[in-house]
Residue frames as a rotation matrix with the C-alpha (Angstrom) as fourth column:
MET 1
-0.769 0.540 0.342 128.52
-0.173 0.340 -0.924 113.40
-0.615 -0.770 -0.168 71.35
SER 2
-0.815 0.536 0.220 125.59
0.484 0.422 0.766 111.60
0.318 0.731 -0.604 69.67
ASN 3
-0.402 0.766 0.502 122.06
-0.449 -0.643 0.620 113.02
0.798 0.024 0.603 69.66
TYR 4
0.446 0.569 -0.691 121.01
0.259 0.657 0.708 110.22
0.857 -0.495 0.146 72.02
GLU 5
-0.230 -0.625 -0.746 123.78
0.923 0.102 -0.370 111.05
0.308 -0.774 0.554 74.48
GLY 6
-0.905 -0.085 0.417 122.88
0.035 -0.991 -0.126 114.73
0.424 -0.099 0.900 74.32
GLN 7
0.004 0.991 0.133 119.20
-0.391 -0.121 0.912 113.98
0.920 -0.055 0.387 74.97
LYS 8
0.376 0.079 -0.923 120.11
0.632 0.706 0.318 111.67
0.677 -0.704 0.215 77.85
GLU 9
-0.667 -0.693 -0.273 122.31
0.693 -0.442 -0.570 114.37
0.274 -0.570 0.775 79.38
ASP 10
-0.682 0.497 0.536 119.45
-0.382 -0.868 0.318 116.90
0.623 0.012 0.782 79.14
THR 11
0.343 0.853 -0.394 117.02
-0.096 0.449 0.888 114.39
0.934 -0.267 0.236 80.67
ASP 12
0.039 -0.421 -0.906 119.40
0.873 0.455 -0.174 113.66
0.485 -0.785 0.385 83.55
LYS 13
-0.888 -0.408 0.214 119.90
0.292 -0.858 -0.423 117.39
0.356 -0.313 0.880 84.15
TYR 14
-0.340 0.844 0.414 116.18
-0.591 -0.534 0.605 118.11
0.732 -0.039 0.681 84.31
SER 15
0.424 0.460 -0.780 115.59
0.251 0.767 0.590 115.01
0.870 -0.446 0.210 86.42
LEU 16
-0.398 -0.668 -0.630 118.23
0.842 0.007 -0.539 116.17
0.364 -0.745 0.559 88.91
ARG 17
-0.887 0.122 0.445 116.77
-0.174 -0.982 -0.078 119.65
0.427 -0.146 0.892 89.00
GLY 18
0.057 0.997 -0.043 113.31
-0.426 0.063 0.902 118.18
0.903 -0.033 0.429 89.59
ARG 19
0.258 -0.017 -0.966 114.52
0.650 0.743 0.161 115.95
0.715 -0.669 0.203 92.43
VAL 20
-0.760 -0.600 -0.250 116.27
0.603 -0.509 -0.615 118.85
0.242 -0.618 0.748 94.15
PHE 21
-0.661 0.595 0.458 113.20
-0.444 -0.801 0.401 121.06
0.605 0.062 0.794 93.75
LYS 22
0.313 0.851 -0.423 110.86
-0.125 0.478 0.869 118.41
0.942 -0.219 0.256 95.19
LYS 23
-0.044 -0.409 -0.911 113.18
0.843 0.474 -0.254 117.75
0.536 -0.780 0.324 98.14
ILE 24
-0.943 -0.331 0.025 113.52
0.274 -0.819 -0.504 121.42
0.187 -0.468 0.864 99.11
ARG 25
-0.410 0.870 0.276 109.81
-0.556 -0.478 0.680 122.08
0.723 0.125 0.679 98.60
GLY 26
0.311 0.524 -0.793 108.93
0.250 0.760 0.600 119.04
0.917 -0.385 0.105 100.68
ASP 27
-0.425 -0.569 -0.704 111.24
0.841 0.039 -0.539 120.18
0.334 -0.821 0.462 103.48
ILE 28
-0.923 0.161 0.350 109.60
-0.210 -0.972 -0.107 123.62
0.323 -0.173 0.930 103.48
LEU 29
-0.124 0.991 -0.049 106.08
-0.536 -0.026 0.844 122.18
0.835 0.131 0.535 103.54
ILE 30
0.346 0.228 -0.910 106.76
0.516 0.764 0.388 119.78
0.783 -0.604 0.147 106.43
GLY 31
0.954 0.118 0.276 108.25
-0.117 -0.702 0.702 122.63
0.276 -0.702 -0.656 108.45
LYS 32
0.448 -0.862 -0.238 111.92
0.890 0.455 0.029 121.69
0.083 -0.225 0.971 108.38
TYR 33
-0.650 -0.660 0.376 112.79
0.647 -0.741 -0.182 125.31
0.399 0.125 0.909 107.68
LYS 34
-0.190 0.547 -0.815 111.43
0.741 -0.465 -0.484 128.20
-0.644 -0.696 -0.317 109.76
GLU 35
0.735 0.491 0.467 109.72
0.672 -0.620 -0.406 131.19
0.090 0.612 -0.786 108.24
ASN 36
0.916 -0.400 0.038 112.31
-0.392 -0.910 -0.135 133.80
0.089 0.108 -0.990 107.17
GLU 37
0.434 -0.803 0.408 115.12
0.034 0.467 0.883 131.26
-0.900 -0.370 0.230 107.47
GLU 38
0.211 -0.457 -0.864 117.82
-0.922 -0.387 -0.020 131.63
-0.325 0.801 -0.503 104.83
LEU 39
0.871 0.017 0.491 118.29
0.135 0.953 -0.273 128.74
-0.473 0.304 0.827 102.41
LYS 40
0.209 -0.901 -0.381 121.98
-0.694 -0.411 0.591 128.52
-0.689 0.141 -0.711 101.65
GLU 41
0.712 0.114 -0.693 122.87
-0.673 0.392 -0.628 127.03
0.200 0.913 0.356 98.28
THR 42
-0.252 -0.923 -0.291 126.18
-0.716 0.380 -0.585 125.57
0.651 0.060 -0.757 99.43
ALA 43
-0.649 0.031 0.760 124.74
-0.670 0.448 -0.591 123.89
-0.359 -0.893 -0.270 102.54
ILE 44
0.437 0.877 0.200 121.78
-0.597 0.449 -0.665 122.41
-0.673 0.171 0.719 100.64
GLY 45
0.536 -0.315 -0.783 124.05
-0.724 0.306 -0.619 121.27
0.435 0.898 -0.064 97.81
THR 46
-0.587 -0.803 0.105 126.32
-0.713 0.451 -0.537 119.52
0.384 -0.389 -0.837 100.31
GLU 47
-0.358 0.547 0.757 123.36
-0.639 0.447 -0.625 117.90
-0.681 -0.708 0.190 102.07
LEU 48
0.676 0.736 0.047 121.91
-0.421 0.437 -0.795 116.60
-0.605 0.518 0.605 98.79
GLY 49
-0.023 -0.792 0.610 125.24
0.316 0.573 0.756 115.76
-0.949 0.210 0.237 97.20
VAL 50
0.490 0.223 0.843 124.78
0.872 -0.110 -0.477 118.09
-0.014 0.969 -0.249 94.22
SER 51
-0.650 -0.708 0.275 126.40
0.729 -0.684 -0.040 121.23
0.216 0.175 0.961 92.87
ARG 52
-0.643 0.386 -0.662 125.01
0.198 -0.751 -0.630 124.71
-0.740 -0.536 0.407 93.53
THR 53
-0.937 0.214 -0.276 123.53
-0.343 -0.416 0.842 124.96
0.066 0.884 0.463 90.01
PRO 54
-0.468 0.828 -0.310 120.49
0.375 0.503 0.779 122.64
0.800 0.248 -0.546 90.45
VAL 55
-0.319 0.323 -0.891 119.93
0.921 -0.118 -0.373 124.15
-0.225 -0.939 -0.260 93.92
ARG 56
-0.808 -0.033 -0.588 119.92
-0.013 -0.997 0.074 127.67
-0.589 0.067 0.806 92.46
GLU 57
-0.830 0.519 -0.202 117.50
-0.243 -0.011 0.970 126.58
0.501 0.855 0.136 89.72
ALA 58
-0.344 0.709 -0.616 115.22
0.770 0.589 0.248 124.92
0.538 -0.389 -0.748 92.28
LEU 59
-0.502 0.106 -0.858 115.20
0.663 -0.589 -0.461 128.06
-0.555 -0.801 0.225 94.43
ARG 60
-0.932 0.176 -0.317 114.13
-0.326 -0.788 0.522 130.16
-0.158 0.590 0.792 91.45
GLN 61
-0.564 0.756 -0.332 111.25
0.088 0.455 0.886 127.75
0.821 0.470 -0.323 90.82
LEU 62
-0.305 0.421 -0.854 110.28
0.941 0.269 -0.203 127.85
0.144 -0.866 -0.479 94.49
GLU 63
-0.814 0.015 -0.581 110.15
0.154 -0.958 -0.240 131.64
-0.560 -0.285 0.778 94.33
LEU 64
-0.814 0.546 -0.197 107.69
-0.380 -0.245 0.892 131.38
0.439 0.801 0.406 91.43
GLU 65
-0.238 0.731 -0.639 105.52
0.510 0.654 0.558 129.17
0.826 -0.193 -0.529 93.67
GLY 66
0.290 0.369 0.883 105.66
-0.384 -0.800 0.460 131.77
0.876 -0.473 -0.090 96.43
LEU 67
0.827 0.021 -0.561 107.36
0.417 0.646 0.639 129.50
0.376 -0.763 0.526 98.95
ILE 68
0.037 -0.845 -0.534 110.56
0.899 -0.205 0.387 131.55
-0.437 -0.494 0.752 99.18
LYS 69
0.988 0.142 -0.063 111.70
0.105 -0.908 -0.406 135.10
-0.115 0.394 -0.912 98.45
ILE 70
0.181 -0.963 0.199 115.04
0.983 0.177 -0.038 135.77
0.002 0.202 0.979 96.78
ILE 71
0.902 0.020 -0.432 116.59
0.109 -0.977 0.181 139.09
-0.418 -0.210 -0.884 97.78
PRO 72
0.736 -0.642 0.214 119.37
0.260 -0.023 -0.965 140.22
0.624 0.766 0.151 95.38
ASN 73
-0.084 -0.941 0.329 122.83
-0.234 -0.302 -0.924 140.23
0.968 -0.155 -0.195 96.94
LYS 74
-0.145 0.061 0.988 121.45
-0.987 -0.079 -0.140 138.77
0.069 -0.995 0.072 100.16
GLY 75
-0.964 -0.228 0.140 119.97
-0.238 0.969 -0.065 135.32
-0.120 -0.096 -0.988 99.65
ALA 76
-0.371 0.857 -0.358 116.84
-0.185 0.309 0.933 133.15
0.910 0.412 0.044 99.55
TYR 77
-0.904 0.103 0.414 114.46
-0.422 -0.069 -0.904 133.23
-0.065 -0.992 0.106 102.50
VAL 78
-0.769 0.627 -0.120 111.51
0.601 0.775 0.196 130.98
0.216 0.078 -0.973 103.38
THR 79
-0.670 0.677 0.303 108.03
-0.685 -0.722 0.100 132.50
0.287 -0.141 0.948 103.24
GLY 80
-0.973 0.206 0.106 106.20
0.144 0.895 -0.422 129.16
-0.182 -0.395 -0.901 103.45
ILE 81
-0.402 0.913 0.073 102.43
0.434 0.119 0.893 128.66
0.806 0.391 -0.444 103.76
THR 82
-0.908 0.133 0.397 100.41
-0.382 -0.654 -0.653 131.08
0.173 -0.744 0.645 105.88
GLU 83
-0.640 0.750 0.170 97.05
0.247 0.409 -0.878 130.51
-0.728 -0.520 -0.447 107.58
LYS 84
0.143 0.688 -0.712 95.36
-0.566 -0.533 -0.629 132.55
-0.812 0.493 0.313 104.83
ASP 85
-0.491 -0.397 -0.775 97.15
-0.867 0.308 0.391 130.47
0.083 0.865 -0.496 102.18
VAL 86
-0.981 0.113 0.161 95.78
0.069 0.964 -0.256 127.29
-0.184 -0.240 -0.953 103.73
MET 87
-0.219 0.972 -0.086 92.21
0.170 -0.049 -0.984 128.59
-0.961 -0.230 -0.154 103.80
ASP 88
0.060 0.172 -0.983 92.51
-0.849 -0.510 -0.141 129.89
-0.525 0.843 0.116 100.23
ILE 89
-0.793 -0.441 -0.420 93.81
-0.598 0.696 0.398 126.53
0.117 0.567 -0.816 99.03
TYR 90
-0.816 0.519 0.255 90.95
0.320 0.772 -0.549 124.65
-0.482 -0.366 -0.796 100.67
LYS 91
0.070 0.882 -0.466 88.33
-0.162 -0.451 -0.878 126.98
-0.984 0.137 0.111 99.18
ILE 92
-0.092 -0.180 -0.979 89.84
-0.982 -0.147 0.119 126.59
-0.166 0.973 -0.163 95.70
ARG 93
-0.950 -0.310 -0.025 90.18
-0.311 0.946 0.086 122.85
-0.003 0.090 -0.996 96.24
ALA 94
-0.412 0.869 0.274 86.49
0.013 0.306 -0.952 122.62
-0.911 -0.389 -0.138 97.10
LYS 95
0.417 0.550 -0.723 85.63
-0.678 -0.341 -0.651 123.76
-0.605 0.762 0.230 93.58
LEU 96
-0.145 -0.594 -0.791 88.32
-0.969 0.246 -0.007 121.74
0.199 0.766 -0.611 91.83
GLU 97
-0.901 -0.132 0.414 87.68
-0.271 0.915 -0.299 118.52
-0.340 -0.381 -0.860 93.77
GLY 98
0.062 0.990 0.130 84.03
-0.171 0.139 -0.975 118.78
-0.983 0.038 0.178 92.70
LEU 99
0.452 0.023 -0.892 85.10
-0.873 -0.194 -0.447 119.16
-0.183 0.981 -0.068 89.07
CYS 100
-0.627 -0.764 -0.153 87.47
-0.776 0.630 0.030 116.23
0.074 0.138 -0.988 89.48
ALA 101
-0.630 0.460 0.625 84.69
-0.054 0.777 -0.627 113.96
-0.775 -0.429 -0.465 90.78
ARG 102
0.441 0.812 -0.383 82.41
-0.435 -0.180 -0.882 115.06
-0.785 0.556 0.274 87.92
TRP 103
0.217 -0.431 -0.876 85.01
-0.967 0.028 -0.253 114.22
0.133 0.902 -0.411 85.29
ALA 104
-0.787 -0.539 0.299 85.98
-0.593 0.794 -0.131 110.99
-0.167 -0.281 -0.945 87.05
THR 105
-0.041 0.878 0.476 82.37
-0.349 0.434 -0.830 109.83
-0.936 -0.200 0.289 86.76
ALA 106
0.765 0.378 -0.522 82.78
-0.576 0.037 -0.817 109.68
-0.289 0.925 0.246 82.99
SER 107
0.423 -0.704 -0.571 86.25
-0.662 0.191 -0.725 108.18
0.619 0.684 -0.385 82.77
ILE 108
-0.040 -0.468 0.883 86.98
-0.943 0.310 0.121 106.09
-0.330 -0.828 -0.454 85.88
THR 109
-0.320 -0.157 -0.934 88.01
-0.598 0.799 0.071 102.47
0.735 0.581 -0.349 85.27
SER 110
0.737 0.600 -0.311 86.75
-0.194 0.628 0.754 99.38
0.647 -0.495 0.579 87.06
GLU 111
0.085 -0.801 -0.592 90.25
0.740 0.449 -0.501 98.86
0.668 -0.396 0.631 88.44
GLN 112
-0.739 -0.346 0.578 90.28
-0.024 -0.844 -0.536 102.36
0.674 -0.409 0.615 89.94
ILE 113
0.215 0.893 0.396 86.84
-0.679 -0.155 0.717 101.77
0.702 -0.423 0.573 91.49
GLU 114
0.685 -0.021 -0.729 88.14
0.342 0.892 0.296 98.58
0.644 -0.452 0.618 93.10
GLN 115
-0.411 -0.904 -0.115 91.15
0.619 -0.184 -0.764 100.46
0.670 -0.385 0.635 94.46
LEU 116
-0.555 0.267 0.788 88.93
-0.478 -0.878 -0.039 103.17
0.681 -0.398 0.614 95.95
GLU 117
0.584 0.802 -0.125 86.64
-0.409 0.424 0.808 100.56
0.701 -0.421 0.576 97.52
GLU 118
0.342 -0.553 -0.760 89.61
0.692 0.695 -0.194 98.85
0.636 -0.459 0.620 99.13
ILE 119
-0.672 -0.625 0.397 90.92
0.253 -0.698 -0.670 102.18
0.696 -0.350 0.627 100.42
THR 120
-0.109 0.706 0.700 87.60
-0.713 -0.546 0.440 103.07
0.692 -0.451 0.563 102.10
TYR 121
0.756 0.346 -0.556 87.47
0.038 0.825 0.564 99.61
0.654 -0.447 0.611 103.69
LEU 122
-0.017 -0.874 -0.485 91.03
0.810 0.272 -0.519 99.90
0.586 -0.402 0.704 105.04
SER 123
-0.614 -0.178 0.769 90.43
-0.115 -0.944 -0.310 103.49
0.781 -0.279 0.559 106.18
GLU 124
0.419 0.848 0.324 87.43
-0.572 -0.031 0.820 102.39
0.706 -0.529 0.472 108.23
PHE 125
0.650 -0.259 -0.715 89.50
0.498 0.856 0.142 99.60
0.575 -0.448 0.685 109.78
HIS 126
-0.371 -0.920 -0.127 92.37
0.751 -0.217 -0.623 101.91
0.545 -0.327 0.772 110.77
ALA 127
-0.365 0.304 0.880 90.12
-0.345 -0.922 0.175 104.80
0.865 -0.239 0.442 111.90
LYS 128
0.722 0.681 -0.125 88.40
-0.186 0.365 0.912 102.48
0.667 -0.635 0.390 114.42
ARG 129
0.580 -0.597 -0.553 91.83
0.799 0.547 0.248 101.60
0.155 -0.586 0.795 115.82
GLN 130
0.942 -0.148 -0.302 92.99
-0.064 -0.961 0.269 105.23
-0.330 -0.234 -0.914 115.67
ASN 131
0.024 -0.919 0.393 95.89
0.745 0.279 0.605 104.33
-0.666 0.278 0.692 113.40
PHE 132
0.692 0.471 -0.546 95.88
0.128 -0.825 -0.550 107.87
-0.710 0.311 -0.632 112.06
GLU 133
-0.284 -0.836 -0.469 99.14
-0.525 -0.273 0.806 107.66
-0.802 0.475 -0.361 110.12
GLN 134
-0.793 0.064 0.605 97.67
0.433 0.759 0.486 104.86
-0.428 0.647 -0.630 108.02
VAL 135
0.289 0.957 0.006 94.42
0.761 -0.226 -0.608 106.82
-0.580 0.180 -0.794 107.65
PHE 136
0.338 -0.258 -0.905 96.41
-0.305 -0.940 0.153 109.82
-0.890 0.224 -0.397 106.43
GLU 137
-0.732 -0.680 -0.052 98.25
-0.313 0.267 0.911 107.75
-0.605 0.683 -0.408 103.81
LEU 138
-0.550 0.602 0.579 95.02
0.755 0.655 0.035 106.13
-0.358 0.457 -0.814 102.64
ASP 139
0.473 0.692 -0.545 93.29
0.397 -0.720 -0.570 109.51
-0.786 0.053 -0.615 102.43
SER 140
-0.116 -0.625 -0.772 96.12
-0.556 -0.603 0.572 110.75
-0.823 0.495 -0.278 100.22
ARG 141
-0.904 -0.270 0.332 95.86
0.058 0.691 0.721 107.68
-0.424 0.671 -0.609 98.02
PHE 142
-0.049 0.969 0.240 92.08
0.771 0.190 -0.608 108.05
-0.635 0.155 -0.757 97.64
HIS 143
0.596 0.285 -0.751 92.44
-0.080 -0.909 -0.409 111.55
-0.799 0.304 -0.519 96.28
GLU 144
-0.439 -0.834 -0.335 95.43
-0.521 -0.067 0.851 110.64
-0.732 0.548 -0.405 94.08
ILE 145
-0.731 0.213 0.648 93.39
0.515 0.796 0.319 107.95
-0.448 0.567 -0.692 92.33
LEU 146
0.383 0.918 -0.103 90.47
0.658 -0.349 -0.667 110.35
-0.648 0.187 -0.738 91.82
TYR 147
0.238 -0.365 -0.900 92.82
-0.430 -0.871 0.240 112.92
-0.871 0.329 -0.364 90.31
ILE 148
-0.823 -0.566 0.045 94.12
-0.250 0.433 0.866 110.36
-0.510 0.701 -0.498 87.84
ALA 149
-0.469 0.726 0.504 90.57
0.745 0.631 -0.216 109.12
-0.474 0.274 -0.837 87.15
SER 150
0.271 0.563 -0.780 89.55
0.051 -0.818 -0.573 112.65
-0.961 0.116 -0.250 86.10
ASN 151
0.274 -0.265 0.925 91.57
0.908 0.388 -0.158 112.00
-0.317 0.883 0.347 82.93
SER 152
0.887 -0.068 0.456 92.98
0.124 -0.917 -0.379 115.54
0.444 0.393 -0.805 83.04
LYS 153
0.102 -0.934 -0.342 96.71
0.903 0.231 -0.363 115.90
0.418 -0.272 0.867 83.53
ILE 154
-0.423 -0.214 0.881 96.23
0.018 -0.974 -0.228 119.62
0.906 -0.081 0.415 84.22
LEU 155
0.499 0.699 0.512 93.68
-0.567 -0.184 0.803 119.07
0.655 -0.691 0.305 86.98
ASP 156
0.781 -0.299 -0.549 95.75
0.496 0.830 0.254 116.19
0.380 -0.470 0.796 88.36
HIS 157
-0.224 -0.964 0.146 98.84
0.696 -0.263 -0.669 118.42
0.682 -0.048 0.729 88.53
VAL 158
-0.286 0.164 0.944 97.08
-0.357 -0.932 0.054 121.37
0.889 -0.322 0.325 90.20
LEU 159
0.712 0.658 0.244 95.28
-0.482 0.206 0.852 119.27
0.510 -0.724 0.464 92.81
THR 160
0.576 -0.594 -0.562 98.39
0.664 0.740 -0.103 117.19
0.477 -0.314 0.821 93.57
ASP 161
-0.479 -0.759 0.440 100.32
0.367 -0.629 -0.685 120.39
0.797 -0.167 0.580 94.30
PHE 162
0.006 0.568 0.823 97.52
-0.648 -0.625 0.436 121.74
0.762 -0.536 0.364 96.50
HIS 163
0.861 0.305 -0.407 97.45
0.030 0.768 0.640 118.44
0.508 -0.563 0.652 98.37
ALA 164
0.092 -0.929 -0.358 101.17
0.818 0.276 -0.505 118.76
0.568 -0.246 0.785 99.05
TYR 165
-0.407 -0.275 0.871 100.92
-0.033 -0.949 -0.314 122.39
0.913 -0.156 0.377 100.17
VAL 166
0.098 0.571 0.815 98.50
-0.868 -0.352 0.350 121.59
0.487 -0.742 0.461 103.00
GLN 167
0.043 -0.075 -0.996 99.86
0.011 0.997 -0.075 118.22
0.999 -0.008 0.044 104.07
ARG 168
-0.912 -0.388 -0.137 100.61
0.143 0.015 -0.990 119.32
0.386 -0.922 0.042 107.64
VAL 169
-0.572 0.781 0.250 97.06
-0.806 -0.480 -0.347 120.63
-0.151 -0.400 0.904 108.05
ARG 170
0.191 0.616 -0.764 95.63
-0.689 0.639 0.343 117.51
0.699 0.461 0.547 106.41
ARG 171
-0.433 -0.424 -0.796 97.54
0.234 0.799 -0.553 115.37
0.870 -0.426 -0.247 108.87
MET 172
-0.975 0.070 0.209 96.20
-0.219 -0.414 -0.883 117.48
0.024 -0.908 0.419 111.74
THR 173
-0.215 0.977 0.001 92.53
-0.976 -0.215 -0.022 117.19
-0.021 -0.006 1.000 110.68
ILE 174
0.233 0.318 -0.919 92.67
-0.510 0.845 0.163 113.51
0.828 0.431 0.359 109.73
SER 175
-0.694 -0.549 -0.466 94.15
0.123 0.547 -0.828 112.68
0.709 -0.632 -0.312 113.15
SER 176
-0.570 0.590 0.571 90.85
-0.821 -0.431 -0.374 113.61
0.026 -0.682 0.731 114.81
PRO 177
-0.922 0.254 0.293 88.85
0.162 0.939 -0.303 110.64
-0.353 -0.232 -0.907 116.16
VAL 178
0.038 0.976 -0.214 85.75
0.105 -0.217 -0.971 112.52
-0.994 0.014 -0.110 115.02
ARG 179
0.272 0.073 -0.960 86.84
-0.781 -0.566 -0.264 113.77
-0.563 0.821 -0.097 111.59
ALA 180
-0.735 -0.675 -0.064 88.65
-0.583 0.580 0.569 110.61
-0.347 0.455 -0.820 110.40
PRO 181
-0.652 0.529 0.543 85.54
0.518 0.834 -0.191 108.36
-0.554 0.157 -0.818 110.20
GLN 182
0.360 0.789 -0.498 83.42
0.109 -0.566 -0.817 111.26
-0.927 0.240 -0.289 108.89
SER 183
-0.070 -0.498 -0.864 85.91
-0.824 -0.459 0.331 111.90
-0.562 0.735 -0.379 106.10
ASN 184
-0.935 -0.306 0.180 85.93
-0.181 0.847 0.499 108.25
-0.306 0.434 -0.848 105.11
GLU 185
-0.211 0.941 0.266 82.12
0.587 0.340 -0.735 108.13
-0.782 0.001 -0.624 105.08
GLU 186
0.433 0.303 -0.849 82.16
-0.368 -0.801 -0.473 111.12
-0.823 0.517 -0.235 102.74
HIS 187
-0.589 -0.703 -0.399 84.64
-0.711 0.215 0.670 109.28
-0.385 0.678 -0.626 100.51
LYS 188
-0.758 0.359 0.545 82.21
0.365 0.925 -0.101 106.35
-0.540 0.122 -0.833 100.36
GLN 189
0.272 0.936 -0.223 79.36
0.345 -0.311 -0.886 108.62
-0.899 0.164 -0.407 99.30
ILE 190
0.115 -0.335 -0.935 81.46
-0.771 -0.623 0.128 110.23
-0.626 0.707 -0.330 96.57
LEU 191
-0.860 -0.508 0.047 82.46
-0.392 0.717 0.577 106.81
-0.327 0.478 -0.816 95.30
GLU 192
-0.411 0.789 0.456 78.85
0.548 0.614 -0.568 105.59
-0.728 0.016 -0.685 95.25
ALA 193
0.474 0.581 -0.662 77.79
-0.136 -0.694 -0.707 108.62
-0.870 0.425 -0.250 93.21
ILE 194
-0.270 -0.663 -0.698 80.59
-0.875 -0.134 0.466 107.96
-0.402 0.736 -0.544 90.73
LYS 195
-0.915 -0.048 0.401 79.58
0.041 0.977 0.209 104.29
-0.402 0.207 -0.892 90.47
GLU 196
-0.016 0.994 0.110 75.99
0.544 0.101 -0.833 105.41
-0.839 0.046 -0.542 89.85
LYS 197
-0.558 -0.299 0.774 77.28
0.824 -0.306 0.476 107.60
0.094 0.904 0.418 86.98
ASN 198
0.644 0.764 -0.035 75.73
0.751 -0.623 0.220 110.64
0.146 -0.168 -0.975 88.63
PRO 199
-0.274 -0.883 0.380 78.15
0.769 -0.438 -0.465 113.54
0.577 0.166 0.800 87.92
ASP 200
0.096 0.378 0.921 75.99
-0.207 -0.898 0.390 116.21
0.974 -0.228 -0.008 89.58
LYS 201
0.952 0.305 0.025 75.79
-0.108 0.260 0.959 114.28
0.287 -0.916 0.281 92.83
ALA 202
0.455 -0.860 -0.229 79.49
0.878 0.476 -0.044 113.33
0.147 -0.181 0.972 92.73
GLU 203
-0.286 -0.548 0.786 80.49
0.436 -0.805 -0.403 116.97
0.853 0.227 0.469 92.21
GLU 204
0.401 0.536 0.743 78.24
-0.410 -0.620 0.669 118.20
0.819 -0.573 -0.029 95.02
LEU 205
0.975 -0.015 -0.224 79.49
0.190 0.588 0.786 115.56
0.119 -0.809 0.576 97.47
ALA 206
0.171 -0.985 -0.004 83.16
0.934 0.163 -0.317 116.17
0.313 0.050 0.949 96.65
THR 207
-0.215 -0.174 0.961 82.74
0.069 -0.984 -0.163 119.92
0.974 0.031 0.224 97.10
THR 208
0.697 0.567 0.439 80.92
-0.422 -0.170 0.891 119.39
0.579 -0.806 0.121 100.41
HIS 209
0.734 -0.489 -0.471 83.68
0.630 0.750 0.201 117.00
0.255 -0.444 0.859 101.52
ILE 210
-0.329 -0.913 0.242 86.32
0.738 -0.408 -0.537 119.71
0.590 0.002 0.808 101.28
MET 211
-0.095 0.368 0.925 84.05
-0.325 -0.890 0.320 122.35
0.941 -0.270 0.204 102.82
ASN 212
0.903 0.405 -0.142 83.48
-0.039 0.407 0.913 120.00
0.427 -0.819 0.383 105.78
THR 213
0.241 -0.904 -0.354 87.23
0.913 0.335 -0.234 119.72
0.330 -0.266 0.906 106.15
ILE 214
-0.423 -0.336 0.841 87.46
0.159 -0.942 -0.296 123.51
0.892 0.009 0.452 106.34
LYS 215
0.443 0.707 0.551 84.85
-0.472 -0.338 0.814 123.50
0.762 -0.621 0.184 109.11
SER 216
0.887 -0.087 -0.453 86.85
0.361 0.742 0.565 120.90
0.287 -0.665 0.690 111.03
ILE 217
-0.093 -0.981 0.169 90.01
0.612 -0.190 -0.767 123.00
0.785 0.032 0.619 111.08
ASP 218
0.660 0.160 -0.734 90.65
0.723 -0.401 0.563 124.49
-0.204 -0.902 -0.380 114.49
LEU 219
0.741 -0.344 0.577 92.06
0.177 -0.729 -0.662 127.92
0.648 0.592 -0.479 113.60
TYR 220
0.718 -0.515 0.469 94.00
-0.684 -0.393 0.615 128.18
-0.132 -0.762 -0.635 116.87
ASN 221
0.456 -0.544 0.705 95.65
0.087 0.815 0.573 124.81
-0.886 -0.200 0.419 116.35
LEU 222
0.746 -0.170 0.644 96.23
0.662 0.082 -0.745 125.69
0.073 0.982 0.174 112.70
GLU 223
0.791 -0.451 0.414 98.13
-0.375 -0.891 -0.254 128.82
0.483 0.046 -0.874 113.72
GLN 224
0.516 -0.602 0.609 100.16
-0.636 0.208 0.743 126.86
-0.574 -0.771 -0.276 116.26
ASN 225
0.607 -0.226 0.762 100.84
0.436 0.896 -0.081 124.13
-0.664 0.381 0.643 113.69
LEU 226
0.770 -0.281 0.573 102.11
0.489 -0.317 -0.812 126.60
0.410 0.906 -0.106 111.10
ASP 227
0.722 -0.509 0.469 104.18
-0.626 -0.770 0.128 128.52
0.296 -0.386 -0.874 113.64
ASN 228
0.501 -0.529 0.685 105.88
-0.389 0.569 0.724 125.34
-0.773 -0.629 0.080 114.86
GLN 229
0.714 -0.270 -0.646 108.54
-0.668 0.013 -0.744 124.92
0.209 0.963 -0.171 112.21
GLU 230
-0.326 -0.915 0.237 110.76
-0.945 0.315 -0.084 122.50
0.002 -0.251 -0.968 114.11
């Protein structure tokens, strides 16, 4: 086997492992699996059309993320995201989103600014028509572009993961006829501060944006949302 073929084989192996990991993690985060449900390697491998090896490797990685617990000689069981986890993530995000906006102020491109402007315009359009699925997707895209604009792959990675962890709660809050337009207005203000090259203001507004989201979370509905795993 040539060096190229060996490298390609390694790349394919890691790519497969990554795809399996992302699929299982995504299924946990959207509530496909109930809390304490056993994740069976054979069944998941059959469903995804892969051997048990990449599934086993993905489960080990998921345990490191705290989403499952592997009990020796018994199996892997879902722990998922708790109400406290959600609140912790949002409080940490409030700090990191502020840092992201500050850094983006210095490195954002004109193309990224145009993309963010288009997103806020479309979000306003869909919020007025209560097309909340579109608003949710646009909200996700707004933050994704900001993460990239921060010019920090580490910050981008951490915030992207946090965004994924709370996607069910994000969907719940953004589907509010009250919160959806408020959130978009906050996005506009953050963008204006970035365009003005005002890092202090951008950081403060981005932090406040996430704190306002925390305030909009109905804790009763949050508990019901997390308990409903089907």
